[in-house]
N, C-alpha and C positions, 0 to 999 in steps of 0.2 A: 721383701716383706711377706711373709706367709701367712696365710688366713688360717681361721679355726678348723678348717676342715682339711688342712693339710696339703692342699693341692697346688701351694706356691705360684699360682698364677696371679699376676698383677691385676688381671680384670675379673677375678673371681666375685660373684654377687654378694658374698658375705662381707666384703670389704666397702662396697658401695653403700653410701647412707641411703635411706629408704627415701623413695619418692614421695613428693607431696601428695596429699589426698585430694581428690577431687572435690570442688566446692559442691555444696547442696543446691539442688535446683529449687527447691521450694524452702522457704523460710518458715518459723513457727507460725507466724501470722496467716500464712498461706494454707499452711496444713489444718490448722484449726478452722479456717473458712471451707475447706475441702470436707472436714469431718460434718460441719454442720450441714453443708448442702447434701452430702450423701446420706444424711438421715432422712431427706425428703425421698419417699419412694417413687415419685414422678419424675425424678432426675436421674438419668443414667451416668455412669461413671465417665463416659466418653463427654457427656454435656458438662460435666463439672471439671474434667481436665482440660478441655479447649481453652477457657479463658485463662487459665493458669499458663498457658504455652507449653505443656507437657503432654506427653502420651499417657494413655489411661495406665499402661503397665509402670511407669514411672510413679503414677499417683499410688497406685497399688504399692510398690517397693517402698515409697517415702512413708507410708501409713503403716507399713509392716502387716500387710493383709494380703493373703494370697488367694482370696476369691475374685 
């Protein structure tokens, strides 16, 4: 079976189905709680992320913020 790219390899990545997506680490309720806590200037991102069991970078990515 030839693939769309014309390579005719049975192991072509275009023939393979898409891999399943990774599950989200934070559910919508946790994200809303994180947004509320981050509105408090006395709390750091690290202090908000720790109880949720994620790294602060994961929290930033989940919230769509790069700061």
